[in-house]
N, C-alpha and C positions, 0 to 999 in steps of 0.2 A: 506303412501309412500305420501300423497301430503306435507305432514306435513315434509317431510325430504327434500324435494325441496325447498319448503321455505326457511328451514333455509340453507341449502348449497346454495342458492340463495342469501340472505341476508349478508352471511360470504364471500361471492364472491365480490361482490357489497362493504362487509366494507373494504377488503382488497386491491382492485385495489381503493379507494378511499381514503384511508392510504397513498399510493404507491405514489399515482397524488398529495395530499397535500403534501408529503414532498418532491415530484420532483419542485413545486412552490415554496415555501422557502428557497430551498437549490439555484434554482435562483434568486429570491431575492433579498438570503444573498450574491451570487456574483455580482448580479448590483449594489448591494449597496456599496461594499465593491471598484469596480473598479470606480463607482461614486467618494467613500470618497476616492482614488486615483490621481484621475482627477483634481478634489476642492483644494489636498493639495499640483498638482504641483509635483508631484512623480515623481522621473527618469525616463526615458522613457522604463529600462527598468521593473521598477515595471510595468508599467502602460500594454506593452506588453505581460507579465506573466499574468497578470491579463485580458488581452483581452481573450488568451489564452483560459484559465478556462471557461473562460464565451463560446467563441463561439466553442471552439475544434482546432480552425485554429492558425497555426504558422504565424508571420505578415511576410510581403514578404523585403528579400534585397532589399537596393536602389540598382535600376539600376546603371550600373558603365559603362562609355564610354565607347567605346571601342576602347583598344588602337594599337591593327593590324595594319591599315590602308593600304595604296595601297602597301607598301614595302612586305609585307610579303603575302599579294595576289599575285605578282609577281614572289615571292621564293617559292609558294607553286605552281604552274602555272608548274614553272620551276621544280620543283621536279618530279613532274605528269609526265612532257613531257622527263625528265629523263631517272624514273623508268621505265616507258614503252617501251625506248628506250633499254635500260638496257634485260628487259626481252625480245622485239626482237631482241636484237643479239645473247643473249643466246640460243634461239628455233635456231635462223638461224648458228652457231657454231656447234649447237647439228644436226641439220639435215644432215650439211658439214661434220662434224664431227673433225671437229677444234679444236684443244683442247686452240688456244691463241683467238678463237672469242670468246670460252665456257667461261676461265676466266677475257676476258673483260667485257663480258654483265655480270657475276655476279659482278666483280666490279661496273660497271656503274648504276647496279640495286641497290645496296647495297648504294651507292652512293644519288640517287633517292628515297630513302625511307626514310635517311635521312633530303632530304633535304623536305621532305611531312611532316615528323613528329616535326620538329621544332618547325614549329608555334603552332601547338598543346600542343608541350612541354612549350614555352614561356608563351601561356595562361593559365596552368593549373599553374605552376607555380607562375605568377603571382598571381592569384585567391587562391591560399595557403598561400600569403605572408601574412603575420601579419600585421595591419592597424598603423599607424605609429601616 
């Protein structure tokens, strides 16, 4: 029984040691490839790919300056005011049972929703535009 425990422990030690050795060799090889790519002035995409393989992290995209500015903030504020004013008119029209007020509330709410979503839609389109 003691002999079996010694054999099992020895085999486990050998297997774990071999796995650790393989990981060290693979890590050393990836590091060597990355150093060689940097030394050879490889393109940025090659260095980024190798860095991703070594670290497991994707490189961060360069920060783009915000283009929306004050105009889009004002448009967003007007959109919020319009949206909630339309909802208010809609609720008031429903309470007073006025079809004209209900219709106006729906129309103003739709316009407000469009104004609120417009800056976000522009930002998404800008982010999806291919670099030139």
